[in-house]
VOBAPA-507352 format. One record per atom (N, C-alpha, C): x, y, z. Coordinates in steps of 0.001 Angstrom, whole numbers, padded with zeros to 6 digits, always signed. Layout:
<atoms>
XYZ ...
</atoms>
This chain:
<atoms>
+000860-001188+000000 +000000+000000+000000 +000895+001236+000000 +000707+002111-000997 +001573+003268-001139 +000878+004518-000631 +001659+005430-000160 +001136+006706+000331 +001777+007805-000485 +000969+008734-001013 +001542+009793-001849 +000853+011109-001575 +001561+012184-001829 +001032+013533-001655 +001466+014365-002844 +000557+015173-003355 +000891+015974-004522 +001734+017167-004128 +002363+017758-005138 +003112+018986-004899 +002153+020132-004723 +002601+021203-004118 +001746+022365-003883 +001546+023135-005180 +000474+023931-005194 +000270+024843-006291 -000969+024552-007113 -001540+023354-007033 -002757+023055-007770 -003944+023678-007060 -005064+023815-007804 -006266+024410-007213 -006734+023617-006008 -006708+022286-006127 -007076+021426-005009 -005948+020435-004833 -005231+020497-003722 -004085+019631-003512 -004495+018178-003418 -003574+017312-003841 -003822+015874-003741 -003798+015468-002278 -004779+014662-001835 -004775+014225-000446 -003719+013175-000197 -003375+013011+001076 -002550+011882+001460 -003368+010626+001228 -002889+009736+000345 -003691+008600-000062 -002907+007313+000082 -003599+006233+000370 -003058+004886+000296 -003636+004291-000973 -002803+004084-001996 -003289+003628-003277 -003406+002115-003277 -004588+001610-003573 -004864+000188-003527 -005083-000337-004930 -005063-001630-005075 -005374-002235-006356 -006868-002159-006604 -007202-002199-007885 -008621-002248-008218 -009203-000864-008385 -010482-000815-008749 -011150+000453-008999 -012496+000479-008341 -013449+001257-008904 -014772+001365-008319 -015478+000026-008309 -016442-000093-007420 -017220-001321-007332 -018114-001505-008541 -018354-000458-009263 -019149-000541-010487 -019064+000773-011202 -019100+000727-012521 -019073+001958-013292 -020483+002478-013385 -020750+003639-012822 -022098+004153-012839 -022140+005580-012399 -023331+006145-012475 -023487+007537-012117 -024571+007673-011067 -025371+008696-011197 -026339+009030-010170 -027335+007908-009934 -027722+007210-010980 -028657+006103-010840 -028515+005174-012007 -029165+004035-011911 -029188+003118-013043 -029851+003768-014242 -030803+004665-013979 -031481+005335-015082 -030537+006156-015916 -029651+006878-015279 -028665+007659-016015 -027551+006764-016513 -027134+005832-015679 -026001+004987-016034 -026254+004217-017316 -027462+003716-017504 -027730+002834-018620 -028241+003563-019853 -028454+004870-019759 -028987+005582-020906 -027886+005851-021915 -028287+006152-023145 -027304+006488-024164 -026680+005245-024775 -025472+005405-025264 -024768+004349-025979 -024326+003259-025015 -024864+002065-025167 -024542+000984-024245 -023111+000502-024401 -022438+000894-025492 -021061+000461-025696 -020065+001349-024969 -020517+002510-024524 -019605+003438-023862 -019370+002983-022427 -018124+002904-022018 -017793+002545-020649 -016875+003624-020085 -017272+004226-019018 -016495+005297-018417 -015803+004745-017182 -014484+004806-017157 -013745+004217-016050 -013725+005110-014822 -013818+006429-015009 -013772+007347-013873 -014909+008364-013997 -016143+007926-013761 -017285+008818-013983 -017343+009994-013033 -016655+009916-011884 -016715+011006-010910 -015420+011807-010852 -014633+011761-011907 -013362+012486-011935 -013562+013931-012374 -012489+014726-012189 -012378+016079-012740 -013560+016963-012328 -014201+017608-013332 -015260+018573-013032 -016440+017948-012309 -016703+016666-012585 -017820+016014-011906 -017603+016019-010397 -016368+015778-009967 -016063+015815-008535 -016269+017215-007974 -015909+018230-008751 -016096+019604-008301 -017579+019934-008141 -018381+019541-009111 -019828+019744-008986 -020382+018965-007800 -019860+017764-007582 -020317+016942-006467 -020067+017653-005139 -018904+018252-005014 -018568+018947-003771 -019487+020145-003535 -019881+020803-004598 -020654+022043-004477 -022157+021819-004411 -022643+020754-005051 -024087+020635-005233 -024705+019377-004641 -023956+018652-003838 -024558+017536-003109 -024840+017971-001678 -026009+017622-001187 -026424+018063+000139 -025656+017334+001239 -025463+018038+002340 -024916+017403+003531 -026048+016699+004283 -025660+015913+005249 -026641+015153+006019 -027079+015967+007236 -028351+015881+007609 -028900+016780+008635 -028467+016418+010044 -028644+017392+010932 -028274+017212+012332 -029009+016032+012964 -030256+015798+012541 -031037+014724+013148 -030396+013361+012914 -029844+013139+011714 -029190+011862+011444 -027885+011762+012232 -027134+012845+012282 -025899+012858+013071 -026205+012516+014525 -027269+013112+015059 -027636+012854+016456 -028021+011398+016666 -028745+010820+015713 -029145+009419+015862 -027931+008495+015815 -027009+008758+014919 -025805+007932+014837 -024966+008071+016102 -024926+009274+016634 -024198+009489+017884 -024850+008698+019012 -026173+008675+019016 -026907+007958+020066 -026656+006462+020000 -026737+005881+018815 -026614+004423+018711 -025168+003946+018883 -024208+004844+018692 -022809+004458+018907 -022349+004768+020328 -023254+005276+021153 -022889+005516+022542 -022021+006733+022744 -022380+007834+022098 -021674+009119+022240 -020312+009130+021563 -020068+008148+020686 -018890+008141+019804 -017568+008215+020552 -016615+009010+020025 -015232+009140+020506 -014380+007933+020171 -014850+007015+019329 -014040+005892+018891 -013491+006137+017499 -013680+005158+016610 -013145+005239+015253 -014279+005148+014240 -014168+005961+013182 -015195+006082+012151 -014607+005730+010794 -015357+004947+010001 -015018+004675+008604 -016184+005104+007736 -015903+005918+006724 -016913+006295+005745 -016512+005665+004419 -017267+004693+003979 -016952+003916+002787 -017692+004513+001594 -016940+004861+000531 -017531+005591-000575 -017802+007021-000150 -016787+007637+000451 -016978+008933+001133 -017196+010094+000189 -016882+009933-001106 -017076+011033-002039 -016292+012264-001647 -016954+013401-001682 -016296+014658-001348 -016497+015055+000113 -016970+014106+000934 -016954+014310+002380 -018221+014798+003019 -019352+014753+002302 -020594+015308+002866 -020990+014668+004187 -020730+013384+004356 -021131+012708+005593 -019987+012641+006604 -018819+012255+006168 -017712+012066+007109 -017329+013373+007798 -017431+014496+007092 -017045+015767+007712 -018087+016243+008724 -019302+015722+008650 -020292+016012+009690 -019995+015232+010963 -019341+014068+010810 -019177+013146+011926 -017778+013131+012520 -016780+013502+011743 -015384+013286+012148 -015046+013919+013494 -015570+015095+013760 -015258+015785+014999 -015775+015082+016239 -016662+014108+016048 -017221+013350+017171 -016398+012111+017487 -015374+011841+016670 -014574+010636+016823 -013101+010994+016998 -012370+010059+017593 -010940+010266+017771 -010195+010174+016445 -010640+009262+015582 -009976+009060+014301 -011020+008659+013272 -010860+009123+012037 -011794+008797+010967 -011021+008457+009703 -011592+007559+008912 -011005+007160+007637 -012071+007289+006560 -011741+007972+005466 -012628+008077+004323 -012033+007337+003145 -012785+006398+002581 -012324+005605+001448 -013222+005870+000248 -012600+006116-000909 -013338+006306-002155 -012454+005867-003313 -013040+005320-004379 -012224+004880-005509 -011731+006017-006398 -012289+007225-006248 -011928+008319-007149 -011025+009342-006460 -009749+009452-006891 -008826+010411-006271 -009307+011856-006325 -009988+012242-007404 -010449+013629-007494 -011514+013939-006446 -012322+012957-006113 -013298+013160-005041 -012574+013351-003712 -011531+012575-003490 -010778+012690-002245 -010057+014021-002147 -009576+014542-003267 -008943+015876-003242 -009943+016928-002779 -011153+016844-003305 -012197+017781-002890 -012531+017601-001414 -012579+016366-000960 -012899+016090+000446 -011824+016653+001363 -010554+016441+001017 -009503+016954+001889 -009467+018479+001885 -009765+019071+000731 -009840+020536+000679 -010929+021049+001611 -012091+020394+001585 -013180+020798+002479 -012788+020593+003933 -012055+019515+004224 -011621+019260+005604 -010690+020370+006084 -009771+020791+005232 -008859+021880+005622 -009629+023165+005894 -010603+023459+005040 -011387+024678+005210 -012165+024671+006527 -012561+023498+006981 -013342+023387+008215 -012472+023135+009439 -011190+022969+009218 -010305+022693+010338 -010415+021290+010881 -010860+020353+010037 -010956+018947+010433 -009638+018268+010103 -008950+017769+011119 -007596+017252+010909 -007420+015795+011305 -008493+015124+011669 -008359+013745+012161 -008848+012704+011159 -008913+013075+009865 -009388+012152+008843 -008224+011688+007979 -008151+010395+007751 -007193+009791+006837 -007945+009421+005560 -007444+009856+004411 -008120+009640+003140 -007424+008522+002373 -008204+007561+001874 -007635+006402+001195 -008379+006134-000106 -007641+005843-001172 -008280+005422-002417 -008490+003924-002385 -009673+003487-002762 -009963+002063-002778 -011446+001811-002831 -011808+000543-002916 -013205+000141-003002 -013490-000965-002004 -014717-001410-001992 -015101-002457-001048 -014353-003755-001313 -013875-003935-002532 -013170-005171-002865 -011867-005325-002080 -011324-004225-001568 -010077-004287-000821 -010269-004410+000690 -011495-004461+001154 -011723-004421+002596 -011038-005574+003327 -011096-006769+002750 -010511-007901+003454 -008994-007767+003560 -008334-007368+002481 -006884-007226+002545 -006469-006033+003406 -007382-005079+003564 -007082-003893+004365 -007349-004085+005848 -008081-005130+006189 -008512-005288+007579 -007372-005176+008589 -006221-005818+008367 -005145-005684+009354 -004640-004252+009500 -004678-003502+008397 -004215-002116+008437 -005260-001188+009033 -006507-001411+008654 -007572-000520+009095 -007897-000682+010576 -007884-001919+011067 -008296-002152+012443 -009807-002182+012563 -010286-001981+013775 -011717-002059+014040 -012328-000667+014130 -013583-000559+013667 -014291+000720+013704 -015556+000599+014544 -015888+001694+015219 -017107+001742+016020 -018324+002108+015183 -018088+002856+014113 -019165+003238+013202 -018632+003200+011783 -019390+002548+010895 -019109+002568+009456 -020317+003176+008764 -020084+004185+007952 -021164+004816+007205 -020928+004635+005713 -022025+004546+004980 -021999+004497+003518 -023057+005490+003052 -022638+006649+002598 -023565+007716+002243 -023744+007855+000738 -024958+007599+000254 -025304+007745-001158 -024290+007028-002047 -023968+005799-001679 -022991+005025-002439 -023290+003532-002454 -024244+003077-001679 -024457+001640-001538 -024929+000998-002841 -025546+001779-003737 -026016+001233-005015 -024870+000834-005932 -023638+001241-005603 -022469+000807-006363 -021837-000451-005768 -022380-000974-004687 -021757-002063-003937 -022626-003311-003969 -021992-004456-003769 -022718-005708-003671 -023147-005871-002212 -024445-005923-001930 -024913-005842-000538 -024345-006895+000400 -024464-008172+000044 -024020-009231+000956 -022513-009179+001146 -021772-009071+000049 -020308-009062+000149 -019817-007886+000982 -020381-006706+000742 -019936-005511+001459 -020254-005602+002948 -021502-005909+003266 -021908-005924+004669 -021288-007090+005427 -020963-008163+004717 -020262-009276+005355 -018850-008862+005758 -018152-008160+004870 -016804-007691+005202 -016837-006676+006344 -017892-005870+006382 -017970-004866+007447 -018190-005517+008803 -018757-006712+008824 -018875-007424+010099 -017495-007748+010684 -016512-007868+009821 -015160-008183+010281 -014473-006961+010889 -014713-005787+010301 -013970-004601+010760 -014811-003699+011659 -016062-004083+011874 -016919-003309+012779 -017664-004243+013718 -016972-005272+014169 -017595-006264+015051 -018243-005584+016256 -019547-005831+016415 -020342-005225+017479 -020448-003710+017364 -019993-003183+016226 -020141-001752+015973 -021371-001482+015122 -021555-000236+014761 -022732+000194+014014 -022372+000408+012549 -023243-000058+011669 -023129+000185+010232 -024385+000927+009789 -024197+002029+009063 -025326+002838+008607 -025209+003094+007115 -026239+002729+006375 -026341+003007+004940 -027345+004141+004783 -026895+005278+004273 -027743+006472+004273 -027837+007097+002881 -028964+007738+002647 -029180+008507+001417 -029856+009818+001781 -029456+010861+001075 -030133+012149+001231 -030706+012556-000117 -032028+012472-000223 -032701+012803-001470 -032865+011611-002378 -033668+011810-003419 -033934+010839-004467 -033665+011510-005807 -033633+010751-006905 -033427+011376-008214 -034416+012507-008463 -033903+013656-008837 -034757+014827-009003 -035872+014606-010003 -035575+013864-011076 -036561+013716-012135 -037724+012815-011763 -037657+012168-010605 -038744+011289-010173 -039795+012010-009337 -039547+013248-008947 -040557+013988-008193 -041792+014224-009064 -042973+014337-008461 -044194+014555-009247 -044403+016001-009672 -043554+016905-009193 -043746+018328-009448 -043522+018669-010927 -044198+019716-011410 -044015+020118-012812 -042560+020409-013172 -041805+021032-012263 -040410+021340-012591 -039596+020067-012790 -039913+019028-012024 -039178+017773-012160 -039518+017092-013477 -040761+017179-013894 -041137+016619-015190 -040472+017388-016327 -040347+018690-016160 -039654+019492-017172 -038178+019112-017240 -037563+018907-016076 -036169+018481-016033 -036010+017124-016704 -036904+016209-016418 -036815+014872-017014 -036856+014941-018537 -037703+015810-019056 -037801+015959-020506 -036468+016398-021102 -035809+017342-020451 -034496+017802-020935 -033492+016664-020886 -033475+015937-019787 -032510+014849-019628 -032752+013735-020652 -033999+013378-020858 -034274+012281-021784 -033990+012668-023228 -034119+013935-023536 -033744+014394-024878 -032260+014177-025124 -031461+014372-024088 -030015+014223-024226 -029528+012802-023986 -030120+012118-023023 -029560+010853-022552 -030379+009630-022901 -031590+009840-023408 -032462+008712-023647 -033359+008454-022458 -034216+007436-022540 -035186+007157-021470 -034510+006909-020128 -035095+007472-019070 -034597+007280-017712 -035477+006279-016982 -034870+005581-016049 -035583+004568-015278 -036551+005232-014309 -037719+004622-014139 -038706+005129-013190 -038462+004637-011770 -037529+003733-011594 -037268+003145-010282 -036372+004075-009466 -036737+004268-008217 -035903+005051-007301 -034794+004147-006778 -033597+004328-007312 -032494+003443-006933 -032116+003612-005467 -032401+004772-004865 -032061+004959-003455 -032933+004067-002575 -034220+003967-002914 -035119+003094-002160 -034711+001634-002334 -034341+001262-003561 -033897-000109-003803 -032640-000441-003002 -031697+000498-002957 -030450+000262-002236 -030704+000105-000743 -031585+000927-000197 -031893+000819+001226 -032580-000497+001551 -033501-000926+000691 -034160-002211+000914 -033159-003355+000833 -032222-003253-000115 -031204-004288-000244 -030312-004327+000987 -029976-003160+001532 -029152-003102+002740 -029870-003724+003922 -031144-003413+004066 -031914-003961+005178 -032027-005475+005072 -032295-005976+003866 -032415-007418+003674 -031084-008122+003927 -029995-007530+003451 -028680-008139+003638 -028289-008156+005109 -028564-007075+005824 -028271-007060+007260 -029045-008159+007978 -030298-008310+007613 -031113-009343+008247 -030551-010731+007945 -030189-010971+006683 -029681-012283+006289 -028338-012600+006950 -027545-011560+007214 -026206-011757+007775 -026205-011808+009305 -027341-011586+009909 -027404-011666+011365 -027084-010376+012091 -027156-009240+011401 -027035-007967+012103 -028172-007867+013126 -027950-007111+014171 -028984-006921+015190 -029357-005447+015286 -030428-005178+016002 -030906-003798+016240 -031064-003029+014926 -031592-003697+013910 -031755-003053+012603 -032929-002083+012659 -032698-000893+012166 -033770+000100+012127 -033737+000882+010822 -034897+001332+010401 -035029+002213+009241 -035354+003607+009758 -034461+004543+009496 -034603+005911+009994 -034942+006817+008818 -035859+007757+009023 -036235+008643+007915 -036756+009975+008430 -036344+011032+007773 -036876+012371+007991 -036994+013058+006636 -037960+013947+006508 -038129+014697+005265 -038234+016180+005567 -037782+016979+004639 -037920+018424+004760 -038073+019011+003360 -038580+020217+003293 -038766+020899+002015 -037735+022020+001915 -037036+022045+000805 -035998+023046+000594 -036297+023839-000679 -036118+025130-000612 -036254+025974-001793 -034914+026030-002519 -034921+025647-003777 -033713+025663-004585 -034005+026456-005856 -032986+026681-006658 -033193+027357-007934 -032656+026496-009065 -032863+026957-010286 -032465+026152-011437 -030953+026014-011539 -030194+026965-010990 -028735+026810-010963 -028338+025593-010136 -029007+025407-009005 -028719+024245-008164 -029073+022960-008905 -030186+022963-009621 -030588+021772-010371 -029523+021418-011398 -029046+022412-012130 -028002+022172-013140 -026760+021584-012486 -026305+022206-011407 -025106+021728-010732 -025272+020335-010180 -026460+020049-009631 -026714+018730-009063 -026671+017654-010150 -027283+017929-011287 -027260+016956-012384 -025845+016769-012913 -025087+017838-013026 -023705+017722-013512 -022818+016986-012512 -023236+016931-011250 -022490+016149-010261 -022746+014659-010428 -023693+014317-011290 -024111+012922-011439 -023886+012375-012841 -023375+013190-013726 -023187+012765-015105 -021733+012950-015504 -021255+012033-016320 -019856+012088-016744 -019681+013066-017895 -018431+013354-018205 -018130+014236-019336 -018428+013551-020662 -018578+012232-020681 -019028+011555-021893 -020512+011803-022128 -021277+011877-021048 -022706+012094-021188 -023028+013534-021555 -022455+014465-020811 -022623+015891-021118 -021226+016501-021172 -020614+016560-022340 -019256+017096-022466 -019187+018546-021991 -018043+018972-021486 -017903+020356-021015 -018365+021400-022022 -018095+021170-023304 -018495+022148-024323 -020010+022244-024460 -020730+021211-024031 -022190+021202-024142 -022882+021711-022880 -022130+021916-021827 -022764+022262-020551 -023470+023612-020554 -022899+024660-021186 -023658+025924-021218 -025022+025774-021885 -025080+025018-022989 -026365+024808-023652 -027287+023967-022785 -026731+022958-022116 -027540+022155-021197 -028128+023032-020101 -027319+023921-019539 -027808+024816-018489 -028936+025698-019014 -028777+026208-020227 -029841+027047-020798 -031123+026239-020977 -030990+024993-021392 -032174+024156-021574 -032902+023919-020252 -032140+023668-019204 -032753+023434-017894 -033406+024715-017379 -032694+025845-017488 -033264+027117-017027 -034567+027414-017775 -034574+027176-019083 -035761+027462-019879 -036919+026544-019513 -036612+025263-019343 -037681+024299-019024 -038288+024565-017662 -037448+024824-016676 -037961+025099-015334 -038649+026461-015294 -038066+027438-016016 -038667+028774-016053 -040064+028773-016645 -040343+027820-017528 -041671+027747-018148 -042739+027349-017151 -042363+026625-016095 -043343+026202-015085 -043156+026929-013760 -041999+027584-013589 -041715+028359-012377 -040941+029591-012812 -041632+030639-013252 -040963+031808-013844 -039893+032446-012972 -040022+032356-011654 -039012+032951-010778 -037712+032157-010785 -037799+030912-011236 -036629+030038-011190 -036452+029347-009859 -037251+029737-008869 -037190+029114-007543 -038247+028021-007437 -037857+026887-006898 -038753+025749-006791 -038575+025099-005427 -039530+024277-005048 -039459+023575-003771 -039228+022092-004035 -038271+021526-003312 -038006+020093-003426 -038179+019437-002064 -038922+018353-002044 -039040+017546-000833 -037866+016589-000787 -037071+016707+000264 -035852+015915+000405 -036066+014885+001510 -035984+013622+001160 -036102+012538+002135 -034717+012031+002487 -034401+012077+003767 -033126+011547+004263 -033441+010240+004957 -032848+009154+004474 -033190+007825+004975 -031915+007049+005294 -032026+006158+006236 -030873+005330+006623 -031347+003990+007143 -030572+002965+006834 -030717+001655+007462 -029540+001506+008416 -029835+001296+009681 -028807+001251+010716 -028877-000110+011412 -027735-000749+011579 -027714-002041+012246 -026400-002263+012988 -026425-003203+013902 -025220-003556+014660 -024598-004805+014061 -023332-004691+013682 -022641-005788+012993 -022286-006939+013948 
</atoms>
């Protein structure tokens, strides 16, 4: 396992990383609906690299205080060790790290980790170790990683194999807590007129989108796998709130979920105009309301 640090001077410095073999658990984007649309022969090896990681850092929601409080409660006031698997740009781990003595964030995409470490520096969070890797390396990493009191997987479980992942987590979080969490659902699945307008723009560019909410499917798969593996104290936690957003946020959020093959950088200004126009036709102010459901499956390994 190698550790490397980039030279100074880049916009976002390279994090201290342990480079592992292998890559992402699956090549995909925001959902199966987006992932499978378009040319089925196209395979993107790093869908969350470069600008996509930057959009992800800026336009993905953080997790609410209520979920943080619940995780703190079930882990017994924390102060132990935290692992965030598929940590992305740090939306979940940076909410929790200050409650633990040590935290580790693992993600297969180095550009996401650069964004996460940049956010950690800005917030003064200094107890997080950033590692490149996927769930496939968990077994070989176990001696290095040690045991964790809490393992979180935030908006990433749909890229993982449920039984294999949660089985490995039983090894590194024995008698600890594992939480699979999602904040929000695919925007185009909302029943609101603005969401239908957004879907029309997306399908014009990407082809038909899936009607299935992959976040709900992932949570159900996590709950079933925990039950099959003998996890205890399994609970389904959920809260919803309504947030006012604008069409700029919608554009940024979608670009955080699509690769440069799907919407090339040169096409993004036109894509933004299409979204602004479509949403403006049903919401002239450009401001819209989105119901955001934050859900988690929590169990003891």
